[in-house]
N, C-alpha and C positions, 0 to 999 in steps of 0.2 A: 148393606150396611149392617153391622152388628150391634145390638143394644144389650148392655150388660144390665143385669138386674141388681140392685142394691136393697136387700130388704132393710128396712129402718134407718133409710137415709135421713129421713126429717130428723129423727131422734138424735142420730148421730152428728148431724150438722148443728143442732140445737146445743148438744154437751160441748161440742168444739168451741162454738162462740161464746157459751158461758165461761169457758176456761181462759179464752184469748182476752188479754188485758187491751190490745189495741180496739178489738171488736167491742168490748164493754164501752170503752171511752167514745168512741165513734157513734155507737147506737143509741145510748142511753135509755132512759126510761120511758119518757114521754114520747108520744106519737103525734103526729100533727094530722089527725084524720077527723073527717067530718064533711058535711056538706060545703061546696063553695058558696061564699057570700057575695052578692053584687056589691059594686061600689056604691056608696050613698050618692043620692041625687042632691046636687049642690042647689043651695037657695039663691044665691047670686053669681054673678061673673066674677073672675077672678078669685074665686074662693078656693080653687085647686088648678093647677096648671101642669100638664103632662107633656113631656118632650120624649122624643125618640130619634134614633138615627138609624138610617140605612146606608150600609157601608160596602165598599168594595165595587162600586159602580165603574163603567169605562169614563175617564176624564172627558169633560166638555171642553170647549174653546177657551175658557178661562180658567181651566185647570182643576175645576172642581170635581170630586169624585164621591161625593156622598149627598144624602139629603137630610135636611134637619126636618123633622115632622113635629108640628105642634098641634095637639088635638084640644081645641078650646072651645066652648059653646057648641059642641057637636058638629064643629066645622074642622077641617084638617088644613093645615098650611103647609106646603112643600116648598122649601126653600134650600137651594144648593148651596153645598158649602165643601170644605176640605175635611179629609179624615183626621188631619193634625190641627184642626181648629180647637182653641181652649176656650174657657167659659167667657172670658173677655170678649173674644170675637163672636160668640154665639150671642151673647147679651147686646151686642152691637148689631147684629141681625136681627134679632128678637123685637127690641123696642122700635125700630123704625117701620118694620113691615107689619108688625102684628099690632102693637099698642098704636 
């Protein structure tokens, strides 16, 4: 394997990015750096609800190929659903099973 040496590569890249209009627009001036902050601890139930989906699973006998995951009050509820489920269907699953 041959490695080429490029003296002042960092300087050359910096000059190129400064001249490139697309790079300027995409990069911006502000950087989102800093320590990660933990989510606030909620004072009461139903203050915040988090939903997620696990997609691409093999279909079961009912034709469901995904899992709806609801993380509420430090419990996880796993409910099978379809990848094509819309918000109305998810709410119809959520309220009878969770609420």
